C-alpha positions in Angstrom: 14.6 8.5 5.8 12.0 5.8 7.2 9.3 7.8 9.4 7.7 4.7 11.1 7.3 1.2 11.1 4.1 -0.8 12.9 3.7 -4.4 13.5 -0.3 -4.7 14.4 -2.6 -7.4 14.6 -5.6 -8.0 12.1 -7.6 -6.9 14.8 -6.1 -3.7 15.3 -3.7 -4.4 18.4 -0.3 -2.8 18.0 2.4 -5.2 19.1 5.7 -3.2 18.0 6.7 0.3 16.7 10.0 1.4 16.1 10.9 3.8 19.2 14.2 5.4 17.9 12.4 6.5 14.6 9.8 8.0 17.0 8.6 10.3 14.2 5.5 12.1 14.6 3.2 11.8 11.6 1.2 14.2 10.2 -2.4 13.4 9.8 -3.6 9.5 10.3 -2.0 7.9 7.4 -2.2 4.5 9.4 -6.0 4.9 9.8 -6.5 6.0 6.3 -4.7 3.1 5.1 -6.9 0.5 7.3 -9.9 2.0 5.7 -9.3 3.0 2.6 -7.2 0.0 1.6 -7.0 -2.8 3.8 -10.6 -2.9 4.4 -11.7 -2.1 0.8 -9.6 -5.4 -0.5 -7.1 -3.2 -2.0 -4.2 -5.1 0.1 -3.1 -6.3 -3.4 -1.8 -2.8 -4.5 2.1 -2.2 -4.2 1.8 1.0 -2.0 -0.6 3.7 -0.5 0.2 7.3 -1.1 -1.3 9.7 1.8 -1.7 13.4 1.4 -2.5 15.9 4.2 -1.6 19.3 4.3 2.1 20.2 4.7 2.8 16.1 4.2 3.0 13.3 1.7 3.7 10.0 2.6 3.9 6.8 1.1 2.7 3.4 3.1 3.7 0.3 1.9 2.6 -3.6 4.2 2.8 -7.0 4.2 0.7 -9.8 5.9 1.8 -12.8 7.7 -1.7 -14.5 7.2 -1.0 -17.7 9.5 0.0 -15.5 12.3 -2.5 -12.7 11.7 0.1 -10.0 11.3 0.3 -6.4 9.6 3.5 -4.8 8.9 3.0 -1.2 7.9 6.4 0.8 6.9 5.5 4.8 6.5 8.4 7.2 4.9 8.0 10.2 2.8 7.0 10.1 -0.8 9.7 12.5 -1.8 12.5 10.0 -0.7 11.5 6.9 -3.1 13.5 4.9 -0.4 14.7 1.4 -2.4 15.2 -0.9 0.8 11.4 -0.7 2.5 10.5 -3.8 0.5 13.4 -6.0 1.7 13.2 -4.6 5.2 9.7 -5.2 5.6 10.3 -9.1 4.5 13.3 -9.5 6.8 11.1 -7.7 9.7 8.3 -10.3 9.0 10.7 -13.4 9.2 12.5 -12.0 12.0 9.6 -10.9 13.9 7.7 -14.3 13.2 9.9 -16.5 14.7 9.5 -14.8 18.3 6.0 -13.9 18.2 3.7 -15.4 20.8 0.0 -14.8 20.6 -0.3 -14.3 24.4 2.2 -11.5 24.5 1.9 -8.2 23.5 5.3 -6.4 24.2 8.5 -6.9 22.4 11.1 -4.5 23.6 13.8 -7.2 22.6 13.0 -6.4 18.7 14.5 -3.0 18.9 18.0 -4.4 18.6 16.9 -6.7 16.0 15.1 -4.2 14.1 18.2 -1.8 13.9 20.7 -4.5 12.7 18.3 -5.4 9.8 17.8 -1.7 8.9 21.5 -1.2 8.7 21.8 -4.7 6.5 19.0 -3.2 4.3 20.3 0.4 3.8 24.0 -1.3 3.2 22.4 -3.6 0.6 20.7 -0.8 -1.2 23.5 1.2 -1.1 25.8 -1.4 -2.9 23.3 -1.9 -5.5 23.0 2.2 -6.0 26.9 2.1 -6.5 27.0 -1.3 -8.6 24.3 0.5 -11.1 26.5 3.6 -11.0 29.5 2.0 -12.0 27.6 -0.1 -14.9 26.3 2.8 -16.2 29.1 4.2 -18.1 29.9 0.9 -19.8 26.2 0.4 -20.8 26.3 3.7 -22.6 29.4 3.2 -24.1 28.1 -0.3 -25.4 24.9 1.5 -26.7 27.0 4.2 -28.8 29.4 1.7 -30.2 27.4 -1.5 -30.7 27.1 -0.5 -34.4 31.0 -0.8 -35.1 32.7 -3.9 -35.9 35.7 -5.3 -34.6 38.0 -6.4 -37.2 39.8 -9.0 -34.6 38.8 -12.3 -33.7 38.9 -12.4 -29.7 39.8 -9.9 -27.1 42.0 -11.1 -24.3 41.3 -8.3 -21.9 39.9 -4.7 -22.0 40.4 -2.4 -25.2 42.7 0.4 -23.8 42.6 2.1 -27.2 39.3 1.3 -28.6 40.5 1.0 -32.1 43.2 -2.2 -32.0 42.9 -4.3 -34.9 45.0 -7.2 -33.1 43.6 -10.4 -32.7 44.6 -10.2 -28.7 45.0 -7.3 -26.7 46.0 -7.4 -23.1 44.7 -3.9 -22.1 43.1 -3.0 -18.9 41.4 0.2 -20.1 37.5 0.6 -20.1 36.5 1.7 -23.3 35.0 -0.9 -25.4 34.7 -1.2 -29.6 32.6 -3.6 -30.8 32.7 -5.7 -27.9 30.3 -7.0 -25.5 31.1 -7.0 -21.9 30.2 -9.0 -18.8 32.1 -8.5 -15.5 34.9 -6.8 -17.1 35.7 -9.1 -19.8 34.8 -9.5 -23.4 32.8 -12.6 -24.3 32.9 -12.4 -28.1 32.8 -10.0 -31.3 30.7 -8.3 -33.3 31.4 -9.1 -37.0 28.7 -7.5 -39.5 26.3 -6.5 -36.9 26.2 -10.3 -35.5 27.5 -11.3 -32.2 29.9 -14.0 -32.2 30.5 -15.7 -28.8 33.3 -18.4 -29.1 33.4 -18.2 -32.8 29.4 -19.1 -33.0 26.7 -16.5 -33.9 24.5 -15.3 -31.0 21.4 -13.2 -32.9 19.4 -13.0 -29.5 21.8 -10.2 -28.4 21.4 -6.5 -28.8 23.8 -6.2 -31.9 21.6 -8.9 -33.6 18.3 -7.5 -33.3 15.4 -7.1 -35.8 15.8 -4.2 -37.9 12.9 -1.6 -37.4 13.1 -0.4 -40.7 12.0 -3.8 -42.1 9.6 -3.9 -39.4 7.8 -0.5 -40.9 7.9 -1.9 -44.5 6.0 -4.9 -43.4 3.4 -3.0 -41.6 3.0 -0.7 -44.9 2.7 -3.7 -46.9 0.2 -5.1 -44.4 -1.7 -1.8 -44.2 -2.1 -1.7 -48.2 -3.5 -5.1 -48.2 -5.9 -4.3 -45.6 -7.2 -1.5 -47.4 -7.6 -3.2 -50.3 -9.7 -5.8 -48.9 -11.9 -3.5 -47.1 -12.3 -1.3 -50.4 -13.5 -4.3 -52.0 -15.7 -5.8 -49.6 -17.0 -2.1 -49.4 -17.9 -1.8 -53.1 -19.7 -5.1 -53.1 -22.1 -4.4 -50.3 -24.6 -2.2 -51.9 -25.4 -4.8 -54.4 -26.1 -7.4 -51.4 -28.6 -5.0 -49.3 -31.5 -3.7 -50.8 -33.8 -1.5 -49.0 -37.3 -2.8 -48.4 -40.1 -0.4 -48.4 -41.7 -0.1 -45.0 -45.7 -1.0 -44.8 -47.6 1.2 -42.9 -51.0 -0.1 -41.1 -54.1 1.7 -41.7 -55.3 1.8 -38.4 -53.2 3.5 -35.6 -52.7 1.8 -32.4 -55.6 2.2 -30.2 -53.5 2.7 -26.5 -52.2 6.2 -25.7 -48.6 6.9 -24.6 -49.3 10.4 -23.5 -50.6 11.0 -20.3 -49.8 14.6 -20.2 -53.4 15.9 -21.7 -55.7 14.1 -19.0 -53.4 14.8 -16.0 -53.5 18.5 -17.0 -57.5 18.5 -17.6 -58.0 16.8 -14.3 -55.5 16.9 -11.7 -57.7 15.0 -9.1 -58.0 12.0 -10.9 -54.4 11.6 -11.1 -53.8 10.1 -7.7 -56.2 7.0 -8.1 -54.8 6.3 -11.6 -51.4 6.0 -9.9 -52.0 4.3 -7.0 -54.2 1.9 -9.2 -51.4 1.0 -11.8 -48.5 1.2 -9.7 -49.2 -0.1 -5.9 -46.8 -0.4 -3.5 -43.0 0.5 -3.9 -40.4 -2.7 -4.0 -38.0 -0.9 -1.7 -39.7 -2.2 1.3 -40.4 -6.1 0.3 -37.3 -6.3 -2.0 -35.4 -8.8 0.9 -38.4 -11.0 1.1 -38.4 -11.3 -2.7 -34.5 -11.8 -2.9 -34.5 -14.8 -0.4 -37.7 -16.3 -2.2 -35.5 -16.4 -5.2 -32.5 -17.9 -3.6 -34.4 -20.1 -1.6 -36.1 -21.4 -5.1 -32.7 -21.4 -6.9 -31.3 -23.9 -4.1 -33.9 -25.9 -4.5 -34.3 -26.1 -8.4 -34.7 -29.7 -10.3 -31.2 -31.4 -10.8 -29.6 -29.5 -8.0 -28.5 -32.4 -6.4 -27.0 -33.8 -9.6 -24.9 -30.8 -10.0 -23.3 -31.3 -6.4 -22.8 -35.0 -7.1 -20.8 -34.0 -9.9 -19.0 -31.8 -8.1 -18.1 -34.2 -5.3 -16.3 -36.6 -7.9 -13.1 -34.7 -8.0 -13.1 -33.9 -4.6 -10.5 -37.3 -2.9 -8.1 -36.3 -6.2 -7.9 -32.5 -5.2 -7.8 -33.5 -1.5 -5.1 -35.7 -1.9 -3.2 -33.2 -3.8 -3.2 -30.2 -1.2 -2.4 -33.1 1.6 0.5 -34.0 -0.7 1.3 -30.2 -1.5 2.7 -27.7 0.6 1.5 -27.0 3.9 1.4 -23.1 3.7 0.1 -21.8 0.4 2.1 -19.6 -2.0 1.3 -17.6 -4.8 2.0 -20.4 -7.5 -0.6 -22.5 -5.6 -3.2 -19.7 -5.7 -2.7 -18.4 -9.2 -4.8 -21.4 -11.2 -7.8 -21.0 -9.0 -7.4 -17.0 -9.2 -7.3 -17.0 -13.0 -10.3 -19.0 -12.9 -12.1 -16.3 -10.8 -10.7 -13.6 -12.6 -12.5 -15.1 -15.9 -16.0 -15.2 -13.9 -16.0 -12.1 -12.7 -15.0 -10.8 -16.2 -17.6 -12.7 -17.9 -20.1 -11.1 -15.3 -19.4 -7.4 -16.8 -17.0 -6.7 -14.0 -14.1 -4.6 -15.2 -11.1 -6.1 -16.2 -9.0 -3.6 -13.8 -11.3 -4.4 -10.9 -11.3 -8.1 -11.0 -7.4 -8.0 -11.4 -7.2 -6.1 -8.5 -9.3 -8.1 -6.2 -7.6 -11.4 -7.3 -4.3 -9.6 -6.0 -6.0 -8.8 -2.8 -7.4 -12.1 -2.2 -3.7 -13.5 -3.0 -2.3 -11.2 -0.5 -4.9 -12.0 2.1 -4.1 -15.9 1.7 -0.4 -16.2 1.1 1.3 -17.9 3.4 -1.7 -19.3 5.3 -1.9 -23.0 5.9 -4.7 -24.8 4.1 -7.0 -26.6 6.2 -7.5 -30.5 6.2 -9.6 -32.2 3.8 -10.0 -28.8 1.9 -9.6 -27.6 -1.5 -7.6 -24.6 -2.9 -10.2 -23.9 -4.9 -12.7 -23.7 -2.1 -10.6 -21.8 -0.3 -10.1 -19.3 -2.9 -13.5 -18.9 -3.9 -14.5 -18.5 0.0 -12.1 -15.8 0.3 -13.4 -14.0 -3.1 -16.8 -14.4 -1.6 -16.0 -12.9 1.9 -14.1 -10.1 0.2 -17.3 -8.9 -2.0 -19.5 -9.2 0.6 -17.3 -6.5 2.5 -16.9 -4.3 -0.6 -20.7 -4.0 -1.2 -21.9 -3.9 2.2 -22.3 0.0 3.3 -19.8 1.5 5.3 -22.1 4.1 6.8 -25.8 4.5 7.3 -28.1 4.6 4.5 -31.3 5.0 5.8 -32.5 8.1 4.2 -35.9 8.0 5.9 -34.3 8.4 9.4 -31.9 11.2 7.7 -35.4 12.7 6.2 -36.7 12.9 9.8 -33.4 14.3 11.6 -33.2 17.0 8.9 -36.9 17.7 9.7 -36.1 18.2 13.3 -33.6 20.6 12.5 -36.1 22.9 10.5 -34.5 22.2 7.0 -35.4 20.2 3.9 -33.5 17.1 2.9 -31.7 17.7 -0.3 -31.0 15.0 -2.8 -29.0 15.9 -6.2 -29.3 13.6 -9.2 -26.5 13.6 -10.9 -25.0 11.2 -13.9 -24.2 11.2 -17.6 -26.9 11.4 -20.1 -29.7 9.1 -20.9 -29.5 6.8 -18.1 -32.6 7.7 -16.5 -32.2 10.7 -13.9 -35.4 12.1 -14.3 -37.7 8.9 -14.4 -35.6 7.3 -11.1 -36.1 10.5 -9.5 -40.2 10.0 -9.8 -39.6 6.8 -8.5 -37.7 7.8 -5.4 -40.2 10.4 -4.9 -43.3 7.8 -5.2 -41.5 5.7 -3.0 -41.0 8.8 0.2 -44.7 9.6 -0.7 -45.8 6.2 0.6 -44.2 7.2 3.8 -46.1 10.2 4.2 -43.1 12.4 3.3 -43.8 15.8 1.9 -41.8 16.2 -1.7 -40.9 18.6 -3.9 -39.0 18.7 -7.2 -36.7 21.1 -8.7 -36.1 21.2 -12.2 -32.7 21.9 -12.5 -31.9 21.0 -15.9 -31.6 24.0 -17.6 -29.7 22.6 -20.6 -31.5 20.0 -22.5 -34.9 20.9 -24.2 -37.9 19.1 -22.7 -36.2 18.1 -19.4 -38.4 20.8 -17.6 -41.9 19.4 -19.2 -40.7 15.7 -18.6 -40.2 16.3 -14.9 -43.6 18.5 -14.5 -45.2 15.3 -16.2 -43.9 13.3 -13.2 -45.1 16.1 -10.7 -48.2 16.0 -11.8 -49.0 12.3 -11.9 -47.6 12.3 -8.4 -49.5 15.4 -7.3 -46.4 17.2 -5.9 -45.1 20.5 -6.3 -42.4 21.3 -8.7 -40.0 24.5 -8.8 -39.1 25.4 -12.2 -37.5 28.4 -14.0 -37.3 27.5 -17.5 -34.2 27.2 -19.8 -31.0 28.9 -19.5 -30.8 29.5 -16.2 -28.2 29.0 -13.6 -28.9 26.0 -12.2 -27.3 26.4 -8.9 -29.3 30.0 -8.2 -32.3 27.4 -9.2 -31.6 24.9 -6.8 -30.9 27.8 -4.1 -34.1 29.4 -4.7 -35.8 25.8 -4.9 -34.8 25.0 -1.5 -35.6 28.6 0.0 -39.5 27.8 -1.5 -39.4 24.6 0.3 -38.6 26.1 3.8 -41.5 28.4 3.1 -43.9 25.6 2.1 -42.7 23.1 4.9 -41.7 20.5 2.3 -39.2 17.7 3.7 -37.5 16.6 0.8 -36.1 18.4 -2.3 -35.2 16.3 -5.2 -33.0 18.3 -7.6 -32.7 17.0 -11.1 -29.5 18.0 -13.2 -28.6 17.8 -16.7 -27.1 14.9 -18.4 -23.2 15.3 -18.8 -20.1 13.3 -19.7 -17.5 13.0 -17.5 -15.0 14.6 -19.9 -17.3 17.9 -20.5 -15.7 20.4 -18.5 -18.1 23.4 -18.4 -21.0 21.4 -17.6 -18.7 19.5 -14.6 -17.8 22.9 -13.5 -21.8 24.1 -13.5 -22.6 21.2 -11.1 -19.7 21.6 -8.9 -20.8 25.3 -8.6 -24.5 23.9 -7.5 -23.3 21.7 -5.0 -20.6 24.0 -3.6 -23.6 26.8 -3.5 -26.4 24.5 -2.0 -24.4 21.8 0.2 -27.0 18.8 -0.8 -27.2 16.3 2.0 -27.2 13.5 -0.7 -25.5 13.2 -3.9 -26.7 10.4 -5.9 -25.1 9.0 -9.1 -27.4 7.2 -11.3 -25.5 4.8 -13.8 -26.8 2.0 -16.0 -26.3 -1.3 -14.7 -25.3 -2.5 -18.4 -22.1 -0.3 -18.7 -19.3 -2.6 -17.8 -16.0 -0.9 -17.9 -17.0 2.4 -18.8 -18.6 2.7 -15.0 -14.9 2.9 -13.8 -14.3 6.0 -15.9 -17.6 7.7 -15.4 -17.5 7.4 -11.8 -13.6 8.1 -11.4 -14.0 11.3 -13.4 -16.9 12.1 -12.1 -15.1 12.0 -8.3 -12.2 13.6 -9.9 -13.7 16.7 -11.5 -15.8 17.3 -8.8 -12.9 17.3 -6.5 -10.7 19.5 -9.0 -13.3 22.2 -9.9 -15.0 22.6 -6.3 -13.5 26.2 -4.8 -14.1 24.4 -1.5 -10.8 22.8 0.4 -12.7 20.0 1.4 -14.8 19.1 -1.6 -18.2 17.0 -1.7 -17.8 13.5 -3.7 -20.8 11.2 -4.8 -22.2 9.7 -2.0 -24.2 7.2 -3.0 -25.2 5.1 -6.6 -28.6 4.4 -8.2 -28.4 1.7 -10.4 -30.8 1.8 -13.5 -32.1 -0.8 -16.0 -31.1 -3.6 -13.7 -33.9 -5.8 -15.2 -32.1 -5.8 -18.7 -28.8 -7.4 -17.8 -29.7 -11.0 -16.4 -26.9 -12.1 -14.4 -24.5 -9.4 -15.9 -24.2 -7.7 -12.4 -20.7 -6.8 -12.0 -21.2 -3.0 -12.8 -22.8 -2.6 -9.2 -19.3 -4.2 -7.9 -16.9 -2.0 -10.5 -18.9 1.0 -9.5 -18.7 0.0 -5.6 -15.2 -0.6 -5.4 -13.9 2.7 -7.4 -15.8 5.1 -5.6 -16.3 3.7 -2.5 -19.9 4.6 -2.4 -22.6 2.3 -1.7 -25.7 1.4 -4.4 -28.4 2.7 -2.3 -31.5 2.0 -4.8 -31.9 -0.3 -7.9 -33.8 0.4 -10.8 -35.8 -2.4 -12.3 -38.4 -1.4 -14.7 -40.8 1.5 -16.0 -43.1 2.1 -13.2 -43.0 4.2 -10.2 -42.8 0.9 -7.9 -39.9 -0.6 -9.6 -37.2 0.6 -7.4 -35.4 -1.8 -5.3 -32.3 -2.0 -2.5 -29.4 -4.2 -3.6 -29.4 -7.4 -2.0 -25.8 -8.2 -1.6 -25.9 -11.9 -1.2 -28.0 -12.3 -4.0 -25.5 -10.3 -6.5 -22.5 -12.2 -4.6 -24.0 -15.3 -5.3 -24.7 -14.4 -9.1 -21.0 -13.4 -9.5 -19.3 -16.5 -8.5 -22.0 -19.0 -9.7 
């Protein structure tokens, strides 16, 4: 049974709801749909599932983009209503005829909706009955399709199923060797080939390709491939000759290990770091990005590129005028395909690029094309708006303000760094610590990576160079207990921020993920930062989705904590392949709070949304 149907504007004004349905929905499925799906550019999806305690709903929707209306149907997921899509299309068509932008009450639509619902339910019931009637015939055909009928043509339905005569006028339902359509036979099967009016039809079921032949061909092909590989592998060692390494007699002068001078004289460490590093890039990233954008806009030869684009302007303009006034999906497909390919070349995951294009198509379908405007430019503008909306944080990410708020409450601000192996958690934790120190915030590190050899020593080196305290308990300890004791120590010492370093773990490693879930549950950190590489591409979707899934499934809390923000490392190594940032934000909904762009402590920036969008679409 349909629970509710609503019609509202894109601005959020509810125009009509079905009063007869009037069922009180548990939770807030409509608000969740708007926040989690429509505003996150996931409107191209077919449906949305909403789960609360004691209720599970499925929501389906459609848009009238020209009028700016949204139509949403809500029903219990267990019912699997077949007529909802058709009902929404009918409601959209009928309501658009009576819609007036100056009007806010549509009581007259109640009777129209009841009639539309009855029609949709009756049509769905007829389709269901027709499928039930056709099912035995299909099963009978599947069982009998391998048998051969001796007669040439059947004038009616074969009652006995074993007649040898050429024409049979029976009215039965069983068929032997015949392919039926609408209760009449159109041909016969002879030697496994369907004959229609005396001609062979090899595209039908009976004339399908033999699977045994396909398996034989695959077996032959596999043997040939193996022989080619074996031949190539035998010839390789003769071609490659390993050359002897030439070692230099004199070792290189610069030292890579700075731990010894730091441990010998800790007072000199602050001056060395400040002299080498300078100010962090976190506070001046916007200025640098805007300068780079203006340089790109004013680069030599830019005018020539613009002029080249204008050459085909009139032809595309006349095509839009001569075409349909309202955009259809077929009109948008070429431009969307080009955009999808462009996003994928920028390292955006294929699944994310496809969903984005579907969402943009849903928002543009039925919309009027403005005068003297090309479809490609309209699609480009819609995609740009969608990307800005996705990458713009939905909540405050001002860590400095949150740190001062926690300080007023008399407790330290706890940040936990999580991620897979080798992405640079400890190094970027030190960069965040250096940035906080520049804002006169007392920082303490907690060495909770008790799994990897050398992890404690690595974090201790950063702490010595930055001259900040570190809490450590060695290896093979419970990281949740170590983090808890570190927070208690920060309370006693008056530290403002505790940066918790955790062990790198793959998203499929359940024991380590269980330990991480326990650490988060026991200590309730203020911020959970996922540290990921900017060059991972499609693997970013798998990493983030499984991290969130494991943190939710393995947590004993009914409201588990998930990832709050993202720190992207190695951003200076990807050139214009910035798609991983978009994939991570889209799959998790968490904003990119930091971007690592180098090897020194100052190389930490904020994400410039406009610059990223420009890079993705150029």
